[in-house]
mmCIF file of the C-alpha atoms, coordinates in Angstrom:
data_MODEL
# 
_entry.id   MODEL 
# 
loop_
_atom_site.group_PDB 
_atom_site.id 
_atom_site.type_symbol 
_atom_site.label_atom_id 
_atom_site.label_alt_id 
_atom_site.label_comp_id 
_atom_site.label_asym_id 
_atom_site.label_entity_id 
_atom_site.label_seq_id 
_atom_site.pdbx_PDB_ins_code 
_atom_site.Cartn_x 
_atom_site.Cartn_y 
_atom_site.Cartn_z 
_atom_site.occupancy 
_atom_site.B_iso_or_equiv 
_atom_site.pdbx_formal_charge 
_atom_site.auth_seq_id 
_atom_site.auth_comp_id 
_atom_site.auth_asym_id 
_atom_site.auth_atom_id 
_atom_site.pdbx_PDB_model_num 
ATOM 1   C CA . MET A 1 1   ? -0.085  -0.051  0.055   1.00 0.00 ? 1   MET A CA 1 
ATOM 2   C CA . GLY A 1 2   ? 2.814   2.301   0.935   1.00 0.00 ? 2   GLY A CA 1 
ATOM 3   C CA . ALA A 1 3   ? 4.391   1.917   -2.585  1.00 0.00 ? 3   ALA A CA 1 
ATOM 4   C CA . TRP A 1 4   ? 0.978   2.281   -4.169  1.00 0.00 ? 4   TRP A CA 1 
ATOM 5   C CA . ILE A 1 5   ? 0.238   5.618   -2.373  1.00 0.00 ? 5   ILE A CA 1 
ATOM 6   C CA . GLY A 1 6   ? 4.032   6.716   -2.542  1.00 0.00 ? 6   GLY A CA 1 
ATOM 7   C CA . GLY A 1 7   ? 4.234   6.185   -6.247  1.00 0.00 ? 7   GLY A CA 1 
ATOM 8   C CA . SER A 1 8   ? 1.050   8.515   -6.812  1.00 0.00 ? 8   SER A CA 1 
ATOM 9   C CA . ALA A 1 9   ? 2.550   11.043  -4.732  1.00 0.00 ? 9   ALA A CA 1 
ATOM 10  C CA . LEU A 1 10  ? 5.942   10.892  -6.524  1.00 0.00 ? 10  LEU A CA 1 
ATOM 11  C CA . LEU A 1 11  ? 4.093   10.968  -10.014 1.00 0.00 ? 11  LEU A CA 1 
ATOM 12  C CA . ILE A 1 12  ? 2.124   13.976  -9.070  1.00 0.00 ? 12  ILE A CA 1 
ATOM 13  C CA . TRP A 1 13  ? 5.202   15.828  -7.750  1.00 0.00 ? 13  TRP A CA 1 
ATOM 14  C CA . GLY A 1 14  ? 7.076   14.980  -10.812 1.00 0.00 ? 14  GLY A CA 1 
ATOM 15  C CA . VAL A 1 15  ? 4.412   16.198  -13.108 1.00 0.00 ? 15  VAL A CA 1 
ATOM 16  C CA . TYR A 1 16  ? 4.635   19.634  -11.445 1.00 0.00 ? 16  TYR A CA 1 
ATOM 17  C CA . GLN A 1 17  ? 8.216   19.368  -11.477 1.00 0.00 ? 17  GLN A CA 1 
ATOM 18  C CA . ASN A 1 18  ? 8.090   18.912  -15.465 1.00 0.00 ? 18  ASN A CA 1 
ATOM 19  C CA . PHE A 1 19  ? 6.340   22.364  -15.746 1.00 0.00 ? 19  PHE A CA 1 
ATOM 20  C CA . ASN A 1 20  ? 8.484   23.983  -13.417 1.00 0.00 ? 20  ASN A CA 1 
ATOM 21  C CA . ALA A 1 21  ? 11.692  22.764  -15.509 1.00 0.00 ? 21  ALA A CA 1 
ATOM 22  C CA . LEU A 1 22  ? 10.100  24.188  -18.484 1.00 0.00 ? 22  LEU A CA 1 
ATOM 23  C CA . ASP A 1 23  ? 9.776   27.568  -16.870 1.00 0.00 ? 23  ASP A CA 1 
ATOM 24  C CA . GLU A 1 24  ? 13.264  27.601  -15.704 1.00 0.00 ? 24  GLU A CA 1 
ATOM 25  C CA . ILE A 1 25  ? 14.371  26.668  -19.260 1.00 0.00 ? 25  ILE A CA 1 
ATOM 26  C CA . LEU A 1 26  ? 12.625  29.643  -20.708 1.00 0.00 ? 26  LEU A CA 1 
ATOM 27  C CA . LYS A 1 27  ? 13.811  31.997  -17.934 1.00 0.00 ? 27  LYS A CA 1 
ATOM 28  C CA . ASN A 1 28  ? 17.250  31.014  -18.599 1.00 0.00 ? 28  ASN A CA 1 
ATOM 29  C CA . PRO A 1 29  ? 17.556  29.258  -22.113 1.00 0.00 ? 29  PRO A CA 1 
ATOM 30  C CA . PRO A 1 30  ? 20.572  27.844  -23.348 1.00 0.00 ? 30  PRO A CA 1 
ATOM 31  C CA . ASP A 1 31  ? 22.200  29.631  -26.335 1.00 0.00 ? 31  ASP A CA 1 
ATOM 32  C CA . ARG A 1 32  ? 20.632  27.147  -28.876 1.00 0.00 ? 32  ARG A CA 1 
ATOM 33  C CA . VAL A 1 33  ? 17.164  27.548  -27.425 1.00 0.00 ? 33  VAL A CA 1 
ATOM 34  C CA . GLN A 1 34  ? 17.662  31.315  -27.488 1.00 0.00 ? 34  GLN A CA 1 
ATOM 35  C CA . LYS A 1 35  ? 18.424  31.245  -31.302 1.00 0.00 ? 35  LYS A CA 1 
ATOM 36  C CA . ASP A 1 36  ? 15.345  29.069  -31.923 1.00 0.00 ? 36  ASP A CA 1 
ATOM 37  C CA . ALA A 1 37  ? 13.190  31.271  -29.798 1.00 0.00 ? 37  ALA A CA 1 
ATOM 38  C CA . ALA A 1 38  ? 14.399  34.347  -31.954 1.00 0.00 ? 38  ALA A CA 1 
ATOM 39  C CA . ILE A 1 39  ? 13.312  32.597  -34.934 1.00 0.00 ? 39  ILE A CA 1 
ATOM 40  C CA . LEU A 1 40  ? 9.875   31.064  -33.622 1.00 0.00 ? 40  LEU A CA 1 
ATOM 41  C CA . GLY A 1 41  ? 9.165   33.582  -31.114 1.00 0.00 ? 41  GLY A CA 1 
ATOM 42  C CA . SER A 1 42  ? 9.317   33.001  -27.401 1.00 0.00 ? 42  SER A CA 1 
ATOM 43  C CA . GLU A 1 43  ? 5.580   32.401  -27.025 1.00 0.00 ? 43  GLU A CA 1 
ATOM 44  C CA . ARG A 1 44  ? 5.706   29.721  -29.814 1.00 0.00 ? 44  ARG A CA 1 
ATOM 45  C CA . VAL A 1 45  ? 8.656   28.024  -27.986 1.00 0.00 ? 45  VAL A CA 1 
ATOM 46  C CA . ARG A 1 46  ? 6.582   28.038  -24.842 1.00 0.00 ? 46  ARG A CA 1 
ATOM 47  C CA . GLU A 1 47  ? 3.687   26.272  -26.498 1.00 0.00 ? 47  GLU A CA 1 
ATOM 48  C CA . LEU A 1 48  ? 6.032   23.676  -28.068 1.00 0.00 ? 48  LEU A CA 1 
ATOM 49  C CA . LEU A 1 49  ? 7.614   23.082  -24.668 1.00 0.00 ? 49  LEU A CA 1 
ATOM 50  C CA . ARG A 1 50  ? 4.246   22.812  -22.890 1.00 0.00 ? 50  ARG A CA 1 
ATOM 51  C CA . TYR A 1 51  ? 2.812   20.554  -25.482 1.00 0.00 ? 51  TYR A CA 1 
ATOM 52  C CA . THR A 1 52  ? 5.818   18.188  -25.217 1.00 0.00 ? 52  THR A CA 1 
ATOM 53  C CA . VAL A 1 53  ? 5.492   18.152  -21.556 1.00 0.00 ? 53  VAL A CA 1 
ATOM 54  C CA . GLY A 1 54  ? 1.802   17.482  -21.475 1.00 0.00 ? 54  GLY A CA 1 
ATOM 55  C CA . ILE A 1 55  ? 2.338   14.397  -23.910 1.00 0.00 ? 55  ILE A CA 1 
ATOM 56  C CA . GLU A 1 56  ? 5.388   13.121  -21.612 1.00 0.00 ? 56  GLU A CA 1 
ATOM 57  C CA . ASN A 1 57  ? 2.906   13.816  -18.567 1.00 0.00 ? 57  ASN A CA 1 
ATOM 58  C CA . ALA A 1 58  ? 0.086   11.645  -20.078 1.00 0.00 ? 58  ALA A CA 1 
ATOM 59  C CA . ASP A 1 59  ? 2.383   8.837   -20.996 1.00 0.00 ? 59  ASP A CA 1 
ATOM 60  C CA . ALA A 1 60  ? 3.834   8.739   -17.348 1.00 0.00 ? 60  ALA A CA 1 
ATOM 61  C CA . PHE A 1 61  ? 0.239   8.627   -15.942 1.00 0.00 ? 61  PHE A CA 1 
ATOM 62  C CA . SER A 1 62  ? -0.822  6.032   -18.341 1.00 0.00 ? 62  SER A CA 1 
ATOM 63  C CA . THR A 1 63  ? 2.160   3.756   -17.536 1.00 0.00 ? 63  THR A CA 1 
ATOM 64  C CA . TRP A 1 64  ? 1.529   4.366   -13.705 1.00 0.00 ? 64  TRP A CA 1 
ATOM 65  C CA . GLU A 1 65  ? -1.966  3.494   -14.189 1.00 0.00 ? 65  GLU A CA 1 
ATOM 66  C CA . GLU A 1 66  ? -1.221  0.294   -15.789 1.00 0.00 ? 66  GLU A CA 1 
ATOM 67  C CA . ILE A 1 67  ? 1.309   -0.528  -12.861 1.00 0.00 ? 67  ILE A CA 1 
ATOM 68  C CA . GLN A 1 68  ? -1.409  0.327   -10.182 1.00 0.00 ? 68  GLN A CA 1 
ATOM 69  C CA . ILE A 1 69  ? -3.745  -2.124  -11.839 1.00 0.00 ? 69  ILE A CA 1 
ATOM 70  C CA . GLY A 1 70  ? -1.412  -4.952  -11.203 1.00 0.00 ? 70  GLY A CA 1 
ATOM 71  C CA . ILE A 1 71  ? -0.623  -3.686  -7.781  1.00 0.00 ? 71  ILE A CA 1 
ATOM 72  C CA . GLY A 1 72  ? -4.304  -3.565  -6.791  1.00 0.00 ? 72  GLY A CA 1 
ATOM 73  C CA . LEU A 1 73  ? -4.959  -6.964  -8.185  1.00 0.00 ? 73  LEU A CA 1 
ATOM 74  C CA . LEU A 1 74  ? -2.228  -8.478  -6.260  1.00 0.00 ? 74  LEU A CA 1 
ATOM 75  C CA . ALA A 1 75  ? -2.945  -6.745  -3.131  1.00 0.00 ? 75  ALA A CA 1 
ATOM 76  C CA . ALA A 1 76  ? -6.735  -7.895  -3.534  1.00 0.00 ? 76  ALA A CA 1 
ATOM 77  C CA . VAL A 1 77  ? -5.562  -11.412 -4.155  1.00 0.00 ? 77  VAL A CA 1 
ATOM 78  C CA . LEU A 1 78  ? -3.239  -11.555 -1.249  1.00 0.00 ? 78  LEU A CA 1 
ATOM 79  C CA . LEU A 1 79  ? -5.523  -9.992  1.145   1.00 0.00 ? 79  LEU A CA 1 
ATOM 80  C CA . PHE A 1 80  ? -8.368  -12.613 0.249   1.00 0.00 ? 80  PHE A CA 1 
ATOM 81  C CA . LEU A 1 81  ? -6.017  -15.550 0.635   1.00 0.00 ? 81  LEU A CA 1 
ATOM 82  C CA . GLU A 1 82  ? -5.788  -14.799 4.406   1.00 0.00 ? 82  GLU A CA 1 
ATOM 83  C CA . SER A 1 83  ? -8.963  -15.665 6.153   1.00 0.00 ? 83  SER A CA 1 
ATOM 84  C CA . SER A 1 84  ? -8.726  -12.769 8.528   1.00 0.00 ? 84  SER A CA 1 
ATOM 85  C CA . THR A 1 85  ? -8.474  -9.996  5.820   1.00 0.00 ? 85  THR A CA 1 
ATOM 86  C CA . ARG A 1 86  ? -10.679 -11.422 3.230   1.00 0.00 ? 86  ARG A CA 1 
ATOM 87  C CA . VAL A 1 87  ? -13.259 -8.830  3.628   1.00 0.00 ? 87  VAL A CA 1 
ATOM 88  C CA . LEU A 1 88  ? -10.568 -5.925  3.377   1.00 0.00 ? 88  LEU A CA 1 
ATOM 89  C CA . SER A 1 89  ? -9.651  -7.442  -0.090  1.00 0.00 ? 89  SER A CA 1 
ATOM 90  C CA . SER A 1 90  ? -12.590 -5.400  -1.446  1.00 0.00 ? 90  SER A CA 1 
ATOM 91  C CA . ILE A 1 91  ? -10.586 -2.157  -0.718  1.00 0.00 ? 91  ILE A CA 1 
ATOM 92  C CA . PRO A 1 92  ? -7.958  -2.495  -2.943  1.00 0.00 ? 92  PRO A CA 1 
ATOM 93  C CA . LEU A 1 93  ? -10.314 -3.916  -5.435  1.00 0.00 ? 93  LEU A CA 1 
ATOM 94  C CA . ALA A 1 94  ? -12.395 -0.767  -5.114  1.00 0.00 ? 94  ALA A CA 1 
ATOM 95  C CA . MET A 1 95  ? -9.121  1.276   -5.660  1.00 0.00 ? 95  MET A CA 1 
ATOM 96  C CA . THR A 1 96  ? -8.322  -0.801  -8.890  1.00 0.00 ? 96  THR A CA 1 
ATOM 97  C CA . LEU A 1 97  ? -11.601 -0.227  -10.283 1.00 0.00 ? 97  LEU A CA 1 
ATOM 98  C CA . LEU A 1 98  ? -11.200 3.537   -9.926  1.00 0.00 ? 98  LEU A CA 1 
ATOM 99  C CA . VAL A 1 99  ? -7.937  3.451   -11.564 1.00 0.00 ? 99  VAL A CA 1 
ATOM 100 C CA . LEU A 1 100 ? -9.570  1.427   -14.342 1.00 0.00 ? 100 LEU A CA 1 
ATOM 101 C CA . PHE A 1 101 ? -12.012 4.193   -14.708 1.00 0.00 ? 101 PHE A CA 1 
ATOM 102 C CA . LEU A 1 102 ? -9.236  6.710   -14.808 1.00 0.00 ? 102 LEU A CA 1 
ATOM 103 C CA . HIS A 1 103 ? -7.156  4.551   -17.287 1.00 0.00 ? 103 HIS A CA 1 
ATOM 104 C CA . PHE A 1 104 ? -9.878  3.980   -19.834 1.00 0.00 ? 104 PHE A CA 1 
ATOM 105 C CA . LYS A 1 105 ? -12.020 6.954   -19.425 1.00 0.00 ? 105 LYS A CA 1 
ATOM 106 C CA . ILE A 1 106 ? -10.512 10.148  -17.997 1.00 0.00 ? 106 ILE A CA 1 
ATOM 107 C CA . SER A 1 107 ? -7.032  9.951   -19.064 1.00 0.00 ? 107 SER A CA 1 
ATOM 108 C CA . PRO A 1 108 ? -7.754  9.475   -22.752 1.00 0.00 ? 108 PRO A CA 1 
ATOM 109 C CA . ASP A 1 109 ? -10.017 12.277  -22.532 1.00 0.00 ? 109 ASP A CA 1 
ATOM 110 C CA . LEU A 1 110 ? -7.488  14.426  -20.806 1.00 0.00 ? 110 LEU A CA 1 
ATOM 111 C CA . ALA A 1 111 ? -4.924  13.683  -23.448 1.00 0.00 ? 111 ALA A CA 1 
ATOM 112 C CA . TRP A 1 112 ? -7.185  14.332  -26.335 1.00 0.00 ? 112 TRP A CA 1 
ATOM 113 C CA . LEU A 1 113 ? -8.410  17.651  -24.923 1.00 0.00 ? 113 LEU A CA 1 
ATOM 114 C CA . HIS A 1 114 ? -4.800  18.732  -24.089 1.00 0.00 ? 114 HIS A CA 1 
ATOM 115 C CA . ARG A 1 115 ? -3.559  18.074  -28.043 1.00 0.00 ? 115 ARG A CA 1 
ATOM 116 C CA . GLN A 1 116 ? -6.791  20.410  -28.907 1.00 0.00 ? 116 GLN A CA 1 
ATOM 117 C CA . PHE A 1 117 ? -5.721  23.564  -26.903 1.00 0.00 ? 117 PHE A CA 1 
ATOM 118 C CA . ALA A 1 118 ? -2.082  22.958  -26.514 1.00 0.00 ? 118 ALA A CA 1 
ATOM 119 C CA . PHE A 1 119 ? -1.304  25.618  -29.120 1.00 0.00 ? 119 PHE A CA 1 
ATOM 120 C CA . THR A 1 120 ? -3.874  28.130  -28.399 1.00 0.00 ? 120 THR A CA 1 
ATOM 121 C CA . PRO A 1 121 ? -2.692  31.323  -26.685 1.00 0.00 ? 121 PRO A CA 1 
ATOM 122 C CA . TRP A 1 122 ? -2.925  31.086  -22.884 1.00 0.00 ? 122 TRP A CA 1 
ATOM 123 C CA . MET A 1 123 ? -5.125  34.230  -22.657 1.00 0.00 ? 123 MET A CA 1 
ATOM 124 C CA . ALA A 1 124 ? -7.494  33.251  -25.509 1.00 0.00 ? 124 ALA A CA 1 
ATOM 125 C CA . GLU A 1 125 ? -10.964 31.714  -24.871 1.00 0.00 ? 125 GLU A CA 1 
ATOM 126 C CA . SER A 1 126 ? -10.749 27.916  -25.070 1.00 0.00 ? 126 SER A CA 1 
ATOM 127 C CA . ARG A 1 127 ? -13.643 25.640  -24.546 1.00 0.00 ? 127 ARG A CA 1 
ATOM 128 C CA . GLN A 1 128 ? -11.276 22.621  -24.611 1.00 0.00 ? 128 GLN A CA 1 
ATOM 129 C CA . ARG A 1 129 ? -8.946  24.091  -22.095 1.00 0.00 ? 129 ARG A CA 1 
ATOM 130 C CA . ASP A 1 130 ? -12.045 24.707  -19.767 1.00 0.00 ? 130 ASP A CA 1 
ATOM 131 C CA . GLN A 1 131 ? -13.287 21.267  -20.228 1.00 0.00 ? 131 GLN A CA 1 
ATOM 132 C CA . PHE A 1 132 ? -9.673  19.961  -19.544 1.00 0.00 ? 132 PHE A CA 1 
ATOM 133 C CA . TRP A 1 133 ? -9.499  21.695  -16.279 1.00 0.00 ? 133 TRP A CA 1 
ATOM 134 C CA . LYS A 1 134 ? -12.755 20.294  -15.097 1.00 0.00 ? 134 LYS A CA 1 
ATOM 135 C CA . LEU A 1 135 ? -11.984 16.811  -16.370 1.00 0.00 ? 135 LEU A CA 1 
ATOM 136 C CA . HIS A 1 136 ? -8.485  17.151  -14.456 1.00 0.00 ? 136 HIS A CA 1 
ATOM 137 C CA . ALA A 1 137 ? -10.264 18.310  -11.217 1.00 0.00 ? 137 ALA A CA 1 
ATOM 138 C CA . ILE A 1 138 ? -12.486 15.034  -11.396 1.00 0.00 ? 138 ILE A CA 1 
ATOM 139 C CA . TYR A 1 139 ? -9.284  13.173  -12.074 1.00 0.00 ? 139 TYR A CA 1 
ATOM 140 C CA . GLU A 1 140 ? -7.817  14.757  -8.861  1.00 0.00 ? 140 GLU A CA 1 
ATOM 141 C CA . GLY A 1 141 ? -10.849 13.952  -6.959  1.00 0.00 ? 141 GLY A CA 1 
ATOM 142 C CA . ILE A 1 142 ? -10.781 10.222  -7.931  1.00 0.00 ? 142 ILE A CA 1 
ATOM 143 C CA . GLU A 1 143 ? -7.023  9.946   -7.206  1.00 0.00 ? 143 GLU A CA 1 
ATOM 144 C CA . PHE A 1 144 ? -7.629  11.638  -3.780  1.00 0.00 ? 144 PHE A CA 1 
ATOM 145 C CA . VAL A 1 145 ? -10.457 9.110   -2.978  1.00 0.00 ? 145 VAL A CA 1 
ATOM 146 C CA . LYS A 1 146 ? -8.237  6.186   -4.032  1.00 0.00 ? 146 LYS A CA 1 
ATOM 147 C CA . CYS A 1 147 ? -5.333  7.263   -1.804  1.00 0.00 ? 147 CYS A CA 1 
ATOM 148 C CA . LEU A 1 148 ? -7.712  7.918   1.016   1.00 0.00 ? 148 LEU A CA 1 
ATOM 149 C CA . PHE A 1 149 ? -8.937  4.261   0.595   1.00 0.00 ? 149 PHE A CA 1 
ATOM 150 C CA . GLY A 1 150 ? -5.299  3.112   0.624   1.00 0.00 ? 150 GLY A CA 1 
ATOM 151 C CA . ILE A 1 151 ? -4.327  4.991   3.758   1.00 0.00 ? 151 ILE A CA 1 
ATOM 152 C CA . VAL A 1 152 ? -7.435  3.689   5.632   1.00 0.00 ? 152 VAL A CA 1 
ATOM 153 C CA . LEU A 1 153 ? -6.694  0.104   4.421   1.00 0.00 ? 153 LEU A CA 1 
ATOM 154 C CA . THR A 1 154 ? -3.139  0.547   5.640   1.00 0.00 ? 154 THR A CA 1 
ATOM 155 C CA . GLN A 1 155 ? -4.164  1.930   9.064   1.00 0.00 ? 155 GLN A CA 1 
ATOM 156 C CA . ILE A 1 156 ? -6.627  -1.203  9.424   1.00 0.00 ? 156 ILE A CA 1 
ATOM 157 C CA . LEU A 1 157 ? -4.092  -3.484  8.756   1.00 0.00 ? 157 LEU A CA 1 
ATOM 158 C CA . PHE A 1 158 ? -1.643  -2.222  11.068  1.00 0.00 ? 158 PHE A CA 1 
ATOM 159 C CA . LEU A 1 159 ? -3.647  -1.040  13.921  1.00 0.00 ? 159 LEU A CA 1 
ATOM 160 C CA . GLY A 1 160 ? -6.675  -3.328  13.552  1.00 0.00 ? 160 GLY A CA 1 
ATOM 161 C CA . PRO A 1 161 ? -7.524  -5.897  16.261  1.00 0.00 ? 161 PRO A CA 1 
ATOM 162 C CA . ASN A 1 162 ? -6.515  -8.950  14.309  1.00 0.00 ? 162 ASN A CA 1 
ATOM 163 C CA . THR A 1 163 ? -2.928  -7.764  13.374  1.00 0.00 ? 163 THR A CA 1 
ATOM 164 C CA . ARG A 1 164 ? 0.164   -9.896  14.408  1.00 0.00 ? 164 ARG A CA 1 
ATOM 165 C CA . TYR A 1 165 ? 1.204   -7.172  16.551  1.00 0.00 ? 165 TYR A CA 1 
ATOM 166 C CA . ARG A 1 166 ? -2.023  -6.606  18.550  1.00 0.00 ? 166 ARG A CA 1 
ATOM 167 C CA . ARG A 1 167 ? -2.313  -10.506 19.014  1.00 0.00 ? 167 ARG A CA 1 
ATOM 168 C CA . LYS A 1 168 ? 1.242   -10.753 20.201  1.00 0.00 ? 168 LYS A CA 1 
ATOM 169 C CA . ARG A 1 169 ? 0.495   -7.725  22.831  1.00 0.00 ? 169 ARG A CA 1 
ATOM 170 C CA . ARG A 1 170 ? -2.710  -9.385  24.008  1.00 0.00 ? 170 ARG A CA 1 
ATOM 171 C CA . ARG A 1 171 ? -1.055  -12.736 24.416  1.00 0.00 ? 171 ARG A CA 1 
ATOM 172 C CA . ARG A 1 172 ? 1.902   -10.943 26.565  1.00 0.00 ? 172 ARG A CA 1 
ATOM 173 C CA . ALA A 1 173 ? -0.725  -8.994  28.472  1.00 0.00 ? 173 ALA A CA 1 
ATOM 174 C CA . ALA A 1 174 ? -2.591  -12.094 29.162  1.00 0.00 ? 174 ALA A CA 1 
ATOM 175 C CA . ALA A 1 175 ? 0.444   -14.171 30.340  1.00 0.00 ? 175 ALA A CA 1 
ATOM 176 C CA . GLU A 1 176 ? 1.683   -11.218 32.409  1.00 0.00 ? 176 GLU A CA 1 
ATOM 177 C CA . THR A 1 177 ? -2.007  -11.026 34.285  1.00 0.00 ? 177 THR A CA 1 
ATOM 178 C CA . ALA A 1 178 ? -2.365  -14.772 34.655  1.00 0.00 ? 178 ALA A CA 1 
ATOM 179 C CA . PRO A 1 179 ? -1.709  -16.338 38.089  1.00 0.00 ? 179 PRO A CA 1 
ATOM 180 C CA . GLU A 1 180 ? 1.761   -17.934 38.680  1.00 0.00 ? 180 GLU A CA 1 
ATOM 181 C CA . LYS A 1 181 ? 1.608   -21.674 38.408  1.00 0.00 ? 181 LYS A CA 1 
ATOM 182 C CA . ASP A 1 182 ? 3.305   -23.670 41.241  1.00 0.00 ? 182 ASP A CA 1 
ATOM 183 C CA . PRO A 1 183 ? 5.322   -26.386 39.759  1.00 0.00 ? 183 PRO A CA 1 
ATOM 184 C CA . LYS A 1 184 ? 4.738   -28.747 42.775  1.00 0.00 ? 184 LYS A CA 1 
ATOM 185 C CA . VAL A 1 185 ? 0.858   -28.464 42.062  1.00 0.00 ? 185 VAL A CA 1 
ATOM 186 C CA . GLU A 1 186 ? 1.372   -29.317 38.432  1.00 0.00 ? 186 GLU A CA 1 
ATOM 187 C CA . SER A 1 187 ? 3.383   -32.344 39.173  1.00 0.00 ? 187 SER A CA 1 
ATOM 188 C CA . ARG A 1 188 ? 0.729   -33.664 41.590  1.00 0.00 ? 188 ARG A CA 1 
ATOM 189 C CA . GLN A 1 189 ? -2.060  -33.104 38.976  1.00 0.00 ? 189 GLN A CA 1 
ATOM 190 C CA . ALA A 1 190 ? -0.154  -35.225 36.571  1.00 0.00 ? 190 ALA A CA 1 
# 
């Protein structure tokens, strides 16, 4: 679960870093980029770089979604195999269903919309851009719910009443509160 949630967090962080890197390149461009920007115009270079970053981010999300499907199914099977966690296997299964929805419905639409408005000037009206950001908010909301499910599952597994840690603590506490057995009494009973 930690790898799943952590992987999602790292990917989100990486996506924003890609756009930050783009801005840094444009603030202090290498000589070759300055020459190309002089020919194409700085706004056109910005559009081209944003388009490229958008395509790379869409590919990264698609790959990560495919990996998550495998992680989710594996987690669901492993939890289902243990009788004490069988009911909990529905949580990674639900998380996987959310990822499947993102992968096959939301992500392709986001990628298509991005390609439609990528070269539209930033200040110009764009229905596709507005639709993209609405769909992006839905993606983020589903991603948040998925991660919340994962955090809840992790807490249940680590802090739940049937974890090994809790069972061991109960046995230790029971042993400490049990009356001391007298070896002489035990030998007479045998």
